[in-house]
C-alpha positions in Angstrom: -21.8 26.1 -35.8 -20.9 25.5 -39.4 -23.9 27.6 -40.4 -23.3 30.4 -37.9 -19.9 32.1 -38.3 -20.9 34.7 -35.7 -21.6 32.1 -33.1 -18.3 30.3 -33.9 -16.4 33.6 -33.6 -18.0 34.4 -30.3 -17.2 31.0 -28.9 -13.5 31.2 -30.0 -13.2 34.7 -28.5 -14.9 33.8 -25.2 -12.8 30.6 -24.7 -9.6 32.3 -26.0 -8.8 29.2 -28.0 -8.7 28.3 -31.7 -11.9 26.5 -32.8 -12.0 24.1 -35.8 -15.3 23.8 -37.5 -16.2 20.4 -38.7 -17.2 20.3 -42.3 -19.5 17.4 -41.6 -23.3 17.9 -41.4 -23.7 15.0 -39.0 -20.5 15.2 -36.8 -22.4 13.7 -33.8 -23.5 10.7 -35.8 -19.9 10.2 -37.0 -18.7 10.3 -33.4 -21.3 7.8 -32.3 -20.4 5.5 -35.2 -16.7 5.6 -34.2 -17.5 4.8 -30.6 -19.6 1.9 -31.8 -16.7 0.6 -34.0 -14.4 0.9 -31.0 -16.8 -1.1 -28.8 -17.0 -3.8 -31.5 -13.3 -4.0 -31.7 -13.2 -2.9 -35.3 -10.9 0.0 -34.5 -8.5 0.3 -31.6 -9.7 3.8 -30.5 -12.2 6.3 -31.8 -9.6 9.0 -30.8 -7.1 7.5 -33.3 -9.3 8.3 -36.3 -8.4 11.7 -37.6 -11.1 14.3 -38.0 -11.6 15.7 -41.4 -10.0 19.1 -41.8 -12.2 22.0 -41.1 -12.1 25.8 -41.0 -10.0 27.2 -38.2 -11.3 30.2 -36.3 -8.6 32.0 -34.3 -9.7 34.0 -31.2 -9.3 37.7 -31.1 -7.2 38.6 -28.0 -8.9 42.0 -27.5 -12.4 40.5 -27.5 -11.2 37.6 -25.3 -9.9 40.1 -22.7 -13.2 42.0 -22.8 -15.2 38.8 -22.2 -12.8 37.8 -19.4 -13.3 41.3 -17.8 -17.1 40.9 -18.1 -17.0 37.5 -16.5 -14.9 38.9 -13.6 -17.4 41.7 -13.0 -20.3 39.2 -13.1 -18.6 36.9 -10.6 -17.8 39.8 -8.3 -21.4 41.0 -8.5 -22.7 37.5 -7.9 -20.5 37.0 -4.8 -21.8 40.3 -3.4 -25.4 39.4 -4.1 -24.9 35.8 -2.7 -23.5 37.1 0.6 -25.9 39.9 1.0 -28.3 39.7 3.9 -31.6 40.4 2.0 -34.9 39.3 3.5 
């Protein structure tokens, strides 16, 4: 997501929550290494190791409301379709 600001913005807006982009190119590898260090007893908990600071993406309340409305319409349409007696 670091290389796709539009995707990061969309995700923050859909979830309605702030999103912090990791500055690391290999964040998954860092996480795996921390879990391995925890398993080896080298660190007490992988969760205790602070993440490097990243760019914060704040959600847009207006877009979040629009996505929530779209989801509600989708769920309503799906419920009608699912319960329809179609041969």
